[in-house]
C-alpha positions as CSV (number, residue, x, y, z in Angstrom):
1,M,308.2,160.5,224.5
2,T,311.2,162.0,226.1
3,V,313.9,159.6,227.2
4,T,317.0,160.5,228.7
5,V,320.5,158.6,227.1
6,N,324.0,159.3,228.3
7,N,322.8,162.4,230.4
8,Q,320.8,163.9,227.1
9,E,317.1,164.3,226.5
10,I,316.2,162.7,223.7
11,R,312.5,163.1,221.8
12,I,311.4,159.5,220.5
13,F,308.2,157.8,219.2
14,N,305.9,155.9,221.5
15,G,307.0,152.4,221.8
16,A,310.6,152.9,221.1
17,T,313.2,150.5,222.1
18,A,316.5,151.2,223.7
19,K,318.1,150.8,220.5
20,H,315.8,153.1,218.5
21,A,316.7,155.8,221.3
22,I,320.4,155.2,221.4
23,L,320.5,155.5,217.1
24,R,318.6,158.9,217.5
25,Y,321.2,160.0,220.1
26,L,324.1,159.0,218.2
27,L,322.7,160.4,214.7
28,R,321.8,163.7,216.6
29,N,325.6,163.9,217.8
30,K,326.8,162.7,214.4
31,L,328.4,159.7,215.4
32,D,329.5,156.3,213.9
33,V,325.5,154.6,213.8
34,K,327.4,151.3,213.1
35,K,328.3,151.6,216.9
36,V,324.8,150.6,217.9
37,D,325.5,146.7,216.9
38,N,328.3,146.7,219.8
39,L,327.2,148.3,223.0
40,V,326.4,147.5,226.5
41,I,323.1,149.4,227.3
42,K,322.0,150.0,231.2
43,D,318.9,151.3,232.7
44,K,319.4,153.9,235.8
45,Y,320.1,151.0,238.2
46,G,322.9,150.2,236.5
47,H,321.5,146.7,235.2
48,Q,322.4,145.6,231.6
49,I,319.3,145.6,229.6
50,D,318.7,144.5,225.7
51,G,318.6,146.6,222.6
52,D,314.9,145.4,222.6
53,A,314.0,146.7,225.7
54,P,310.9,148.9,225.1
55,L,311.0,152.1,226.7
56,S,308.8,154.4,228.5
57,N,308.5,158.2,228.9
58,G,311.1,159.5,231.4
59,Q,313.4,156.5,231.4
60,T,316.8,156.9,231.6
61,I,319.8,154.5,229.9
62,T,323.6,154.8,229.4
63,F,325.3,153.1,227.1
64,K,329.4,152.3,226.0
65,T,330.9,150.2,223.4
66,A,331.7,146.9,224.3
């Protein structure tokens, strides 16, 4: 499936969580994956979501460090 993370399309496996998608984003952009434990994650409406939140195809999320 494909999700959008911080304006970048990410291909990820079905059943992935927000944390999985962000890890893929961080690895693709050669960023520090240790940041994944200290993030504020939001859905496309600006609502904060948990890293364990399941994603569906076409979903958009954003994140920033806390």
